[in-house]
TORPA-4810 file (N, C-alpha, C, O; in nm, 3 decimals):
<nodes>
NODE_1_0.085_-0.117_0.000_0.000_0.000_0.000_0.091_0.124_0.000_0.164_0.146_0.096_M
NODE_2_0.087_0.205_-0.105_0.173_0.323_-0.112_0.127_0.434_-0.016_0.009_0.446_0.015_P
NODE_3_0.225_0.512_0.028_0.193_0.633_0.104_0.246_0.751_0.024_0.341_0.737_-0.053_I
NODE_4_0.186_0.865_0.042_0.228_0.985_-0.031_0.307_1.075_0.063_0.260_1.111_0.171_Q
NODE_5_0.428_1.113_0.020_0.514_1.201_0.098_0.537_1.329_0.020_0.554_1.325_-0.102_L
NODE_6_0.540_1.441_0.088_0.570_1.569_0.027_0.711_1.609_0.067_0.743_1.610_0.186_T
NODE_7_0.797_1.643_-0.031_0.934_1.683_0.005_0.935_1.805_0.096_0.852_1.896_0.083_P
NODE_8_1.030_1.807_0.188_1.051_1.918_0.280_1.180_1.989_0.237_1.283_1.924_0.217_T
NODE_9_1.174_2.120_0.222_1.290_2.197_0.179_1.362_2.253_0.301_1.302_2.319_0.386_K
NODE_10_1.493_2.224_0.309_1.577_2.275_0.417_1.705_2.327_0.354_1.781_2.250_0.294_I
NODE_11_1.729_2.456_0.367_1.850_2.520_0.315_1.878_2.485_0.169_1.991_2.453_0.133_K
NODE_12_1.775_2.489_0.085_1.792_2.468_-0.058_1.789_2.322_-0.102_1.782_2.295_-0.222_G
NODE_13_1.796_2.228_-0.009_1.789_2.086_-0.043_1.650_2.035_-0.011_1.580_2.092_0.073_S
NODE_14_1.610_1.926_-0.077_1.480_1.865_-0.051_1.500_1.728_0.012_1.587_1.651_-0.029_K
NODE_15_1.417_1.700_0.112_1.426_1.576_0.188_1.289_1.510_0.193_1.187_1.578_0.195_Y
NODE_16_1.290_1.377_0.194_1.167_1.302_0.219_1.175_1.253_0.363_1.262_1.173_0.397_L
NODE_17_1.085_1.301_0.445_1.085_1.265_0.586_1.007_1.136_0.605_0.900_1.118_0.547_L
NODE_18_1.060_1.047_0.686_0.992_0.921_0.714_0.898_0.944_0.833_0.942_0.985_0.940_I
NODE_19_0.769_0.919_0.814_0.676_0.936_0.926_0.719_0.851_1.046_0.766_0.739_1.030_P
NODE_20_0.701_0.905_1.165_0.746_0.842_1.289_0.692_0.699_1.304_0.768_0.609_1.339_K
NODE_21_0.564_0.679_1.277_0.504_0.546_1.291_0.568_0.446_1.195_0.590_0.331_1.232_D
NODE_22_0.598_0.489_1.072_0.661_0.402_0.974_0.805_0.369_1.015_0.849_0.256_1.001_L
NODE_23_0.877_0.469_1.065_1.014_0.447_1.112_1.015_0.345_1.227_1.104_0.260_1.232_A
NODE_24_0.919_0.355_1.317_0.911_0.260_1.428_0.877_0.120_1.376_0.935_0.022_1.422_Q
NODE_25_0.784_0.111_1.282_0.744_-0.018_1.226_0.862_-0.087_1.158_0.879_-0.209_1.171_L
NODE_26_0.943_-0.010_1.086_1.058_-0.064_1.014_1.185_-0.068_1.097_1.290_-0.110_1.050_L
NODE_27_1.174_-0.024_1.223_1.287_-0.019_1.317_1.402_0.065_1.262_1.518_0.026_1.274_E
NODE_28_1.369_0.179_1.203_1.469_0.273_1.153_1.503_0.370_1.266_1.414_0.432_1.324_I
NODE_29_1.632_0.382_1.296_1.675_0.477_1.398_1.798_0.552_1.348_1.833_0.542_1.230_D
NODE_30_1.863_0.627_1.435_1.977_0.710_1.395_2.095_0.630_1.342_2.179_0.685_1.272_D
NODE_31_2.104_0.502_1.375_2.216_0.419_1.329_2.183_0.337_1.205_2.269_0.266_1.153_K
NODE_32_2.059_0.346_1.157_2.018_0.271_1.037_2.086_0.329_0.913_2.111_0.449_0.905_S
NODE_33_2.114_0.242_0.818_2.172_0.284_0.692_2.073_0.248_0.582_2.036_0.132_0.565_I
NODE_34_2.029_0.349_0.506_1.936_0.327_0.396_2.007_0.352_0.264_2.082_0.449_0.251_L
NODE_35_1.984_0.265_0.167_2.040_0.281_0.033_1.926_0.321_-0.060_1.816_0.265_-0.053_N
NODE_36_1.952_0.416_-0.149_1.851_0.465_-0.244_1.889_0.420_-0.384_2.002_0.441_-0.428_L
NODE_37_1.793_0.359_-0.453_1.808_0.321_-0.593_1.698_0.391_-0.671_1.583_0.395_-0.627_T
NODE_38_1.732_0.445_-0.787_1.633_0.508_-0.873_1.609_0.415_-0.991_1.702_0.381_-1.064_I
NODE_39_1.483_0.374_-1.010_1.448_0.283_-1.117_1.358_0.354_-1.217_1.266_0.426_-1.179_E
NODE_40_1.385_0.332_-1.346_1.299_0.385_-1.452_1.196_0.280_-1.488_1.229_0.162_-1.503_D
NODE_41_1.072_0.324_-1.502_0.964_0.232_-1.539_0.867_0.299_-1.634_0.885_0.415_-1.671_G
NODE_42_0.765_0.226_-1.672_0.662_0.278_-1.764_0.588_0.397_-1.704_0.544_0.486_-1.777_D
NODE_43_0.572_0.399_-1.572_0.496_0.505_-1.505_0.586_0.616_-1.451_0.540_0.698_-1.372_K
NODE_44_0.712_0.619_-1.492_0.804_0.721_-1.446_0.913_0.663_-1.359_0.932_0.541_-1.355_G
NODE_45_0.983_0.750_-1.290_1.091_0.705_-1.203_1.038_0.665_-1.067_0.937_0.718_-1.019_Q
NODE_46_1.107_0.570_-1.005_1.065_0.519_-0.875_1.186_0.519_-0.783_1.293_0.471_-0.820_R
NODE_47_1.169_0.572_-0.662_1.274_0.570_-0.560_1.254_0.445_-0.475_1.146_0.423_-0.420_L
NODE_48_1.359_0.364_-0.465_1.351_0.241_-0.387_1.456_0.249_-0.277_1.576_0.258_-0.304_V
NODE_49_1.410_0.246_-0.153_1.501_0.247_-0.038_1.514_0.106_0.017_1.415_0.035_0.031_Y
NODE_50_1.636_0.066_0.047_1.657_-0.061_0.117_1.730_-0.030_0.247_1.814_0.060_0.252_S
NODE_51_1.697_-0.105_0.350_1.754_-0.081_0.483_1.859_-0.187_0.509_1.830_-0.306_0.511_I
NODE_52_1.983_-0.142_0.531_2.091_-0.233_0.568_2.089_-0.251_0.718_2.025_-0.176_0.792_R
NODE_53_2.159_-0.352_0.762_2.171_-0.372_0.907_2.235_-0.249_0.969_2.313_-0.179_0.904_E
NODE_54_2.203_-0.225_1.092_2.255_-0.109_1.162_2.405_-0.118_1.179_2.462_-0.226_1.195_K
NODE_55_2.467_-0.002_1.175_2.611_0.006_1.197_2.641_-0.031_1.341_2.580_0.020_1.434_S
NODE_56_2.738_-0.123_1.358_2.771_-0.166_1.494_2.871_-0.073_1.562_2.880_-0.069_1.684_S
NODE_57_2.945_0.004_1.479_3.041_0.099_1.537_3.016_0.236_1.480_2.969_0.249_1.367_S
NODE_58_3.047_0.337_1.555_3.028_0.475_1.511_3.137_0.514_1.412_3.253_0.478_1.429_S
NODE_59_3.097_0.589_1.306_3.195_0.633_1.205_3.209_0.783_1.208_3.240_0.845_1.106_T
NODE_60_3.187_0.843_1.324_3.196_0.988_1.337_3.342_1.032_1.326_3.432_0.965_1.378_E
NODE_61_3.365_1.144_1.260_3.501_1.198_1.248_3.513_1.326_1.325_3.620_1.387_1.328_S
</nodes>
């Protein structure tokens, strides 16, 4: 079942915010890593996010 998201503009960039309930359902948190793939299809382009396992160590510099 698709959901409709409206991009949010912050300092000239556009972001798709994940609704809190959906983030909880998918167990997405600050350590989650999401990969974005753009697919071309008959109905236009499609953004596909995949969730990798959470990072076990911090990569902060």
